[in-house]
N, C-alpha and C positions, 0 to 999 in steps of 0.2 A: 171546806172546798177554795181549790186556790182560784182567785179572779186571774187568769193572763192576758185578760182587757188594755189596749193604750189607755194610756191617760187623757181622756177628754178636753181635759181642762190645762193642758200643758202649753204656758205660757212660750216657749222654746217653739213649738209648733205651731201657736197660732202665728207668731211673726215670722216662719219660712211658709206656713201657707199664705200670708199674706202678701208677702212678699214677691210669690210668685204668682197670685194671682193676677197680676198684670202681664198682659203681652209682652209690653215692653224692657221688662224686668226681665222675663223668660228669653228673649231674645239678647240682651245681655250678659247674658247666662251664655246662652249656645255660643256667643261670639266668645267667650271665654272659655268654652270647652274646648276650641280648635287650637287654642295657644297656650301654654304658659300664662305668658301676662301678656297685657295691649294697655299702652295709655291711655288716660281719659280722653286724651282729643282723636285719638284712632276708634273708642267707642262711638264719642260723639259724631264722629264723623259718617257714622253708618247708618244714622237718622236723622228723620226729617224734623226736628226738635232744637231750639235752644240748648246751647252749653248749660245752661239755668236747668233746663226741666231733665236732662239726661243726668247731671249733678243730683238732683232731688231723687231720683230712678236707682243712682247707686248711693245714696245713704240710705234707703231703706234697705236695699241688699245688705249693706253695711252692718246696718242695725240687727238682721237678722244673723247675721255674720257666715253671710252666702259667700262674701266675697273680703277679701282683703286686700289691703292697700299699701303700696310701696311707696316712699319718696325718698328721690334721688334729686337732687337741688331743687331744681322749680317743675319737674318732671313726675306726675303722680302715676305709677304702675297699678292694675291692678289684675287680680287671678282668682277662682273659683276655689273656695274654701269646701272642698270635699266632705269634709268631717261634716261639717253644718249640715249636710242632708241626710245623713244618717239616722236621726231620729223619724223625721218624714219616711225614708225609705221602709224602717222597723213599722212606723204606724200601717202606711200601707199594704206591707208584706202579709200584716197580720191580718188585713182583710183580703186580701188576692187569697191566703190559704182557706180562708171562712168558704168564700165563693166558689173556689177551685173542687172543693169538698159539694158546696149547692149539686155545681154543674154536671159533677160526676154523678152522683145521685140521680140528679134528672136525666143524664145520657142514658141510665142501666135501667130508670123505669121507663123508658121510650123503648129502648130493646125490650125488655119482658115486654110490655104492650104489642108490639110487631108480631113478635115469635108467639103468644098466644092468638094473634089475631089470622097469622099464617095458620092454626090449627085447627081451627074454626072451618066446618064447611059452609 
């Protein structure tokens, strides 16, 4: 039998989920989603934290390869690396399929029970 279960000890997934576990980092990805690139200073201005604090979050996102940095002179531009989200998407999609099947079965069972109750006087 072939086991199609996603790897649970995948270091790439660990880095991606760790990076996305923090609300500030999810917000950074959200800001970058809305545009092709943003300067680090533009991202920092959206937060009530120091530039150093934002930089630490950016480093975590970069380590997970969720964002890419382009340097032009002294200006740093960031963009989302959508390819890095693919393994996480596949992992979650596997479980979505699993739960969809389970919930479909539950709906079918509930409908059968409802029909049985209607038939009994």
